[in-house]
N, C-alpha and C positions, 0 to 999 in steps of 0.2 A: 564317534564315527565307527563304522563297521570295521572288523579286522580285515587285514589285507592291505591293498594299495590305498594310500591316502593322497590327498592333494596338498601341495605346500601352502596354499593360500587359506586353508580352513582354519578358523579360530573358534575360541570358546564363545565369543559374541555371536558368531553365525549359528553356532549350535543352539544357543538360547533363543535366537530369533526364529530359527526353524521350528523349535518346539512350540513357541508362542503362536506362530502362524498356523501350524497344524491344529493347535487347540482351538483357535478362532474359526478355522474351516470346519472342524467337527461340530462346534457350537452352532454355527450357521446352518449346517446340514441337518442338525437335529431339530431345529426350530421349524415346525410345520403348521401350528395352529394359529399363530398371531402374525399376520402379514406385515404389520408395521415393525414389530420386533425382528422379524426375519430380514427385512430390508436394512434395518439398522446394523444387524450383525453381519450381513453381507458387505456393507460399506466398511465396517471395521476390518473384516477379513481381507478385502481388496486393498485397503490402505496398507495393512501389515505385509501383505504379499509383495506389493510394490517396493516397500522399504527394504524387505528382505532381499529381493532381487537386485536392488540398487547397491546394497551392502556387499553382495557377492561380487558384482561387477567391480566395485571399488577395491575390494581385497585382491581380486585377480590382477588388476592393473598395478596395485601397490607391490604385489609379489613379483610381477614381471619386471617392474622397474628395479626392484632390489636385486633380482637375479642378473639383470643386465649390468648393473654397477659392479657386481662381484665377479663377473666373467672376465677371464684373462683377455687383455687387449691384443695379445700376440696372435691368438687363434680363437676368436669368439665362437666359431662354428663347431669346435671340437666337442664341447659339452652338449650342444644341441643335437648333434648326431648320436651321441651316446644315449640321450633321453629318447630320441626317436626310435632307436634300435633296442631299447629296453636293456641297455648295458650299463646302467648306473650303479648296480649293486656291486659291492666289493666281494671278491672271492674269499670264502672263509676256509681256513685251514686249521686242522687240529694240531696244536703245537705242544702243549704241555698238559699232562695228566698226572695225577698223584697216584703213586703205587701204594700197595698195602703196607709197605715198610716205611711210609711217609716220605720217600724220595720222589723225585719228579722225573718224567721222561725228558730226554734231550732232543730227540729227533722225531720226525713224523712217523718213520718206520717203527720206532720203538713204541710210540703212542698207539699206532694201529695194532701192533702185536699185543699190547696190553689189553686193548679193547677186545680183540679176538679171544684172548685167554680168559677174560672175565665174562664175556657175553655169550660165547659159543661153547656149549658143553662138549666134552670129549666123547668121541664115538667109540665106545667099548663094546665089541661084539659079545663078550662073555656075559655082560649084564643085560643084553637084549632079551625081551620076552616075546611071546607069540603075538602080543597085542600091539607091539611097536613096529 
């Protein structure tokens, strides 16, 4: 699947079925000279497409049922609202970085200071040239 957002119901089997269905569609579209062969390939493609769409529907239902069984019974709408508002990602914080002396930072402030020291060069006016 493409990078970025993914769906929870996508499986390797669906990926294989999609590739096979697309291959059958291309084979059908390329067949132009033989009408009987073209119709045969169209039937194969149509059958594979229906099976693929049915498999997608089945996986969506299975995924939804699994989600419903794992949702907290105390407040089942809490997670639904988070998904609807796109707030399901956890916030990432920089907590530990390794210093050049092999020790590690203890706080976020210390980690940010280390990043500034390592990534942002000093602004020394004595070393400036007319080109910078």
